[in-house]
C-alpha positions in Angstrom: 4.8 -20.8 -31.2 5.7 -21.5 -27.6 8.2 -23.9 -26.1 6.7 -26.6 -23.8 8.1 -25.0 -20.6 6.6 -21.7 -21.7 3.2 -23.3 -22.1 3.5 -24.7 -18.6 4.3 -21.2 -17.3 1.2 -19.8 -19.1 -0.9 -22.6 -17.6 0.6 -21.9 -14.1 -0.3 -18.2 -14.3 -3.7 -19.0 -15.7 -4.5 -21.4 -12.9 -3.5 -18.9 -10.3 -5.8 -16.2 -11.8 -8.7 -18.6 -12.1 -8.4 -20.0 -8.6 -8.2 -16.5 -7.1 -12.0 -16.2 -7.8 -12.7 -19.4 -5.9 -12.4 -17.6 -2.6 -9.8 -20.0 -1.3 -7.0 -18.4 0.8 -4.4 -17.0 -1.6 -1.4 -18.4 0.4 -2.7 -21.9 -0.1 -3.5 -21.3 -3.8 0.1 -20.1 -4.4 1.7 -23.0 -2.5 -0.7 -25.6 -3.9 -0.1 -24.6 -7.5 3.6 -24.6 -6.9 3.6 -28.1 -5.6 1.3 -29.5 -8.2 3.0 -27.9 -11.2 6.5 -28.8 -10.0 5.5 -32.4 -9.4 3.7 -32.6 -12.7 6.6 -31.0 -14.6 9.2 -33.3 -13.0 7.1 -36.4 -13.9 6.5 -35.1 -17.5 10.3 -34.7 -17.9 11.2 -38.1 -16.4 8.6 -40.2 -18.1 7.7 -38.3 -21.3 10.9 -36.4 -22.0 9.0 -33.1 -22.0 11.2 -29.9 -22.0 10.7 -28.3 -18.5 13.7 -26.0 -18.6 15.6 -26.5 -15.2 12.7 -28.2 -13.4 13.9 -31.8 -14.0 14.2 -33.5 -10.5 12.8 -33.5 -7.0 15.6 -31.3 -5.6 13.3 -28.3 -6.4 11.5 -29.0 -3.1 14.8 -28.6 -1.2 15.4 -25.3 -3.0 11.9 -24.2 -1.8 12.7 -25.0 1.8 16.0 -23.1 1.5 14.4 -20.0 0.0 11.6 -20.0 2.6 14.1 -20.3 5.4 16.1 -17.4 3.9 12.9 -15.4 3.7 11.9 -16.0 7.3 15.4 -15.0 8.5 15.5 -11.8 6.6 16.4 -9.0 9.0 14.5 -6.3 6.9 11.2 -8.1 7.3 11.4 -7.9 11.1 10.2 -4.3 10.6 6.8 -5.5 9.3 5.3 -6.7 12.7 6.6 -3.7 14.5 5.2 -1.2 12.0 1.9 -3.1 12.1 2.0 -2.9 15.9 2.7 0.9 15.7 -0.2 1.5 13.4 -2.7 -0.5 15.5 -1.5 1.1 18.7 -1.7 4.6 17.3 -5.3 3.8 16.2 -6.1 3.1 19.9 -4.0 6.0 21.3 -6.7 8.8 20.8 -4.3 11.0 18.8 -6.6 10.9 15.7 -9.7 11.9 17.7 -7.9 15.0 19.1 -6.7 15.9 15.6 -10.2 15.5 14.2 -11.8 17.6 16.9 -9.3 20.5 16.5 -9.3 20.4 12.7 -13.1 20.4 12.5 -13.2 23.5 14.7 -10.6 25.3 12.6 -11.4 24.2 9.1 -15.0 23.1 9.3 -16.3 26.7 8.8 -14.9 26.7 5.2 -16.7 25.1 2.3 -15.0 21.7 1.9 -13.1 22.3 5.1 -14.1 19.0 6.7 -12.8 17.2 3.6 -9.5 19.1 3.9 -9.3 18.2 7.6 -9.9 14.5 6.8 -7.2 14.3 4.1 -4.7 16.3 6.3 -5.2 13.8 9.1 -5.0 11.0 6.5 -1.5 12.3 5.5 -0.4 12.5 9.2 -1.7 9.0 9.9 -0.1 7.6 6.7 3.3 9.0 7.9 2.7 7.4 11.3 1.1 4.0 10.6 1.4 2.7 7.0 -1.7 0.6 7.5 -4.6 1.3 5.2 -7.4 -0.7 6.9 -6.8 1.0 10.3 -6.7 4.5 8.7 -9.8 4.0 6.6 -11.9 2.6 9.4 -10.7 5.3 11.9 -11.2 8.2 9.5 -14.7 6.9 8.6 -15.8 6.5 12.2 -14.5 9.9 13.1 -15.6 12.0 10.1 -18.5 10.4 8.1 -21.2 11.2 10.7 -20.1 14.8 10.9 -19.9 15.2 7.2 -23.4 13.7 6.7 -24.7 16.0 9.4 -23.3 19.0 7.5 -25.2 17.8 4.3 -22.0 16.6 2.5 -22.8 14.4 -0.5 -22.6 10.8 0.6 -20.5 10.0 -2.5 -18.2 12.9 -1.9 -17.7 12.1 1.7 -17.0 8.4 0.9 -14.5 9.2 -1.7 -12.6 11.6 0.6 -12.3 9.0 3.4 -11.4 6.1 1.2 -8.7 8.0 -0.7 -7.3 9.6 2.4 -6.9 6.2 4.1 -5.0 4.7 1.2 -2.2 7.2 1.5 -0.7 5.0 4.2 0.4 2.4 1.6 2.6 5.0 -0.2 3.8 7.6 2.3 6.6 6.1 4.4 6.8 4.1 6.6 5.0 2.0 4.1 4.6 -1.8 4.6 4.2 -2.1 0.8 7.6 -0.4 0.2 9.3 -2.7 2.7 8.1 -5.7 0.9 9.0 -4.3 -2.6 12.5 -3.5 -1.3 12.9 -7.1 -0.2 11.7 -8.5 -3.5 14.2 -6.5 -5.6 17.0 -6.2 -3.0 16.8 -2.4 -2.8 17.6 -0.3 0.3 14.4 0.4 2.2 15.6 3.9 3.2 16.0 4.8 -0.5 12.4 3.8 -1.3 11.2 5.7 1.8 12.9 8.8 0.7 11.9 8.4 -2.9 8.2 7.9 -2.0 7.9 10.8 0.4 7.5 13.6 -2.1 5.1 11.7 -4.5 3.1 10.6 -1.4 2.7 14.1 0.0 2.1 15.4 -3.5 -0.8 13.0 -3.9 -2.3 14.1 -0.6 -2.1 17.8 -1.7 -3.7 16.9 -5.0 -6.6 15.4 -3.1 -6.9 18.5 -1.0 -6.9 20.7 -4.2 -9.6 18.6 -5.7 -11.8 18.8 -2.6 -11.5 22.6 -2.4 -12.1 23.2 -6.1 -15.0 20.7 -6.3 -16.7 22.3 -3.2 -16.4 25.8 -4.7 -17.7 24.7 -8.1 -20.5 22.5 -6.8 -21.6 24.0 -3.4 -24.1 21.1 -2.8 -21.2 18.7 -2.4 -19.9 20.1 0.8 -21.6 22.7 3.0 -19.7 24.6 5.7 -20.3 24.1 9.4 -22.1 27.1 10.8 -22.2 26.6 14.6 -18.5 27.1 15.3 -16.9 29.8 17.5 -14.8 32.5 15.9 -11.2 31.6 15.1 -8.9 32.7 17.9 -5.2 32.4 18.7 -6.0 29.8 21.4 -7.9 27.7 18.8 -5.0 27.8 16.3 -2.5 27.0 19.1 -4.6 24.1 20.3 -4.7 22.7 16.7 -0.9 23.0 16.3 -0.4 21.3 19.7 -2.7 18.4 18.6 -0.4 17.8 15.6 2.8 17.7 17.7 2.4 14.0 18.9 2.0 12.7 15.3 4.9 14.9 14.0 7.0 13.7 16.9 6.4 10.1 15.9 7.0 10.8 12.3 10.3 12.5 13.0 11.4 9.7 15.4 10.7 7.0 12.7 11.5 8.7 9.4 14.1 11.2 10.8 16.1 8.4 12.3 16.1 6.5 8.9 16.8 9.6 6.7 19.6 10.8 9.0 21.3 7.4 9.1 20.8 7.0 12.8 18.8 3.8 12.6 18.0 1.2 10.0 14.3 0.8 9.0 14.0 -2.2 11.3 15.4 -0.3 14.3 13.2 2.7 13.4 10.2 0.4 13.4 11.0 -0.6 17.0 11.2 3.1 17.9 7.8 3.7 16.2 6.2 0.9 18.1 7.5 2.2 21.4 6.5 5.8 20.5 2.9 4.8 19.7 2.7 2.9 23.0 3.9 5.9 24.9 1.4 8.2 23.1 -1.4 5.7 24.1 -0.2 5.8 27.7 0.0 9.6 27.7 -3.6 9.8 26.6 -4.7 7.3 29.2 -5.7 4.7 26.6 -3.0 2.1 27.4 -4.2 -0.8 29.5 -3.9 -4.6 29.6 -6.9 -5.2 27.3 -5.6 -2.7 24.7 -2.1 -4.2 24.7 -3.6 -7.7 24.4 -5.9 -6.7 21.5 -3.2 -4.9 19.6 -0.7 -7.8 20.1 -3.2 -10.4 18.9 -4.2 -8.3 15.8 -0.5 -7.7 15.0 0.1 -11.5 15.2 -2.8 -12.3 12.9 -1.9 -9.6 10.3 1.7 -10.6 10.3 0.8 -14.3 9.9 -1.5 -13.4 7.0 1.3 -11.4 5.3 4.0 -14.0 5.8 1.6 -16.8 4.8 1.3 -15.2 1.4 5.1 -14.5 1.4 5.8 -18.3 1.8 3.3 -19.2 -0.9 4.7 -16.6 -3.3 8.3 -17.7 -2.6 7.4 -21.3 -3.6 5.5 -19.9 -6.7 8.5 -17.8 -7.7 11.0 -20.8 -7.3 8.9 -23.0 -9.6 8.2 -20.2 -12.1 12.0 -19.4 -12.4 12.9 -23.1 -12.7 10.5 -23.3 -15.6 12.1 -20.2 -17.2 9.1 -18.0 -16.4 11.2 -14.9 -15.7 13.0 -15.2 -19.1 9.7 -15.9 -20.8 8.0 -12.8 -19.3 11.1 -10.7 -19.9 11.2 -11.8 -23.6 7.5 -11.0 -24.1 8.0 -7.5 -22.7 11.1 -6.8 -24.7 9.5 -8.0 -27.9 6.8 -5.3 -27.7 7.4 -3.0 -30.6 7.7 0.1 -28.3 10.3 2.3 -26.8 11.7 1.5 -23.3 9.3 4.2 -22.0 6.4 2.5 -23.8 7.3 -0.9 -22.2 7.2 0.7 -18.8 3.7 2.2 -19.6 2.5 -1.3 -20.6 3.8 -2.7 -17.3 1.9 0.1 -15.4 -1.3 -0.6 -17.4 -1.0 -4.3 -16.5 -0.5 -3.3 -12.9 -3.5 -1.0 -12.9 -5.8 -3.7 -14.5 -4.5 -6.4 -12.2 -5.4 -4.2 -9.3 -9.1 -4.7 -10.2 -8.9 -8.4 -9.4 -5.8 -9.0 -7.2 -4.6 -7.6 -3.9 -1.5 -5.4 -3.8 0.4 -8.1 -1.9 0.0 -10.8 -4.6 0.9 -8.3 -7.3 4.0 -7.1 -5.4 5.2 -10.7 -4.8 4.5 -12.2 -8.2 4.5 -9.4 -10.8 7.2 -7.1 -9.5 10.0 -9.6 -9.3 9.3 -10.6 -12.9 9.2 -7.1 -14.4 11.9 -5.5 -12.2 14.9 -7.0 -13.9 13.4 -6.1 -17.3 13.0 -2.4 -16.3 16.6 -2.4 -15.0 17.9 -3.9 -18.2 16.1 -1.1 -20.1 18.3 1.4 -18.3 15.8 2.8 -15.8 16.5 3.5 -12.1 14.8 0.8 -10.0 14.1 3.1 -7.1 12.1 5.4 -9.5 10.3 2.4 -11.0 9.3 0.8 -7.7 7.8 4.1 -6.4 6.0 4.5 -9.8 4.8 0.9 -9.5 3.6 1.5 -5.9 1.8 4.6 -7.0 0.0 2.7 -9.8 -0.7 -0.2 -7.4 -2.3 2.2 -4.9 -5.3 2.4 -7.2 -6.0 -1.3 -6.3 -7.4 -0.1 -3.0 -10.1 2.0 -4.7 -11.0 0.0 -7.8 -13.9 -2.5 -7.6 -14.5 -5.4 -7.2 -11.5 -6.1 -5.0 -10.8 -2.6 -3.6 -10.1 -3.3 0.0 -10.6 0.4 1.1 -14.1 0.1 -0.3 -14.8 -3.0 1.8 -13.4 -1.4 5.0 -15.5 1.7 4.4 -18.7 -0.1 3.7 -18.3 -2.0 6.9 -18.4 1.1 9.1 -20.5 3.7 7.3 -24.2 4.3 8.1 -26.8 2.4 6.1 -27.8 5.6 4.3 -24.5 5.4 2.3 -25.0 2.8 -0.5 -22.3 0.8 -2.2 -23.0 2.8 -5.4 -22.3 6.0 -3.5 -18.9 4.7 -2.5 -18.1 3.6 -6.1 -19.1 7.0 -7.5 -17.2 8.9 -4.8 -13.8 7.2 -5.5 -13.8 7.7 -9.3 -12.3 11.3 -9.2 -9.7 10.2 -6.7 -8.7 7.2 -9.0 -8.2 9.7 -11.8 -6.1 11.9 -9.5 -3.9 8.9 -8.7 -3.4 8.2 -12.4 -2.5 11.9 -12.9 0.1 11.5 -10.1 1.5 8.4 -11.9 1.9 10.4 -15.1 3.7 13.3 -13.2 6.1 10.9 -11.6 6.7 9.1 -14.9 7.6 12.3 -16.7 9.3 14.0 -13.8 11.7 11.5 -12.3 13.2 14.0 -9.9 10.1 13.8 -7.8 11.4 10.4 -6.7 15.2 10.7 -7.2 15.9 14.2 -5.8 15.6 13.4 -2.1 17.8 10.2 -2.2 20.3 12.2 -4.3 20.4 15.0 -1.7 20.8 12.4 1.1 23.7 10.6 -0.5 25.1 13.6 -2.4 
């Protein structure tokens, strides 16, 4: 039924999935499997005349080194550490604390208002940082105690914070979109523009759900009653608190969209802008700079470690004919081109229960991207759709990282089951957003068309 090289590809993918559950670092799993399967395939070809496609001699290791060197000298990926630095520095700048204080005073008097405030700040943080972990932890520490004090349902409060924090992976400047652009050789600016409307739309859908749920089930979210009357000064103060975040967003995304700077250059502008904001708020000192720099180095090393392992994995997989094998399997599905894309999205959604977004982006996306392109679909649209489906991986147990971040900082009164219950409606909203983008392609393609039209 399968050729020998295809059986090796299946065994390679199966080994990766099984070893993921061992708890061993993913970077080493990817690299180790690559070395073992390449050596085994070469020996099988040379001594037993086994069909191993193009993987027939030891030169494959030279190709690995060359690909890794090319990856490490990629100018686009220089943006990663600077965007990570920007997000971590913004977390320490005090901007979010001011936003939360002002938003609570203005919106807290309305039923579900605290939830609306959290999601609104989540949207602003997403467009300023692009880092999920920092956003979830910061939002949880700032808002969960207040929401519990106002008798918010623990599950409702947890779902709001976890989902609002995940917006950073989709709304530009998104680290995930930078990596996906690199994998399929797409312009980062196009993906940023394509993801902007779906990302903001998803945030607004969250807000709509919170408002409607709070109205229909009053016990979910009670209004804050000890607030002063709304005044012009209060509204002005709230608007003024938003200015720093909007300024940083305009500096980063505006410079990209207007063609003033490349994403890499804009990342440098963002890192500098976040540092200036921290200094203006009196939060910048030697210890903060040292801590942010160390965390940036650790996070960057983690990302690039998986990058290198995934690069070696991809080289071996393609040498074994894995990309053609996967492409052939997908094209043989007795469905229309749209049906094949839906199957890919379902695989992505299910994979998100067990794998991190980074592994899926580095392994699955390069395999399915060429197939989708051959079916006649716009790759920018597909990548944003793929990213939107992949965003659910942050909220789906057992490997939903937003759930881990949240559980680590919430009070003991919030149980793990509360967190799981709370995120279910938001996962369904994410899937609804996937459906909207799937059927209404202009949500992704309109802004890039206006920019280049």
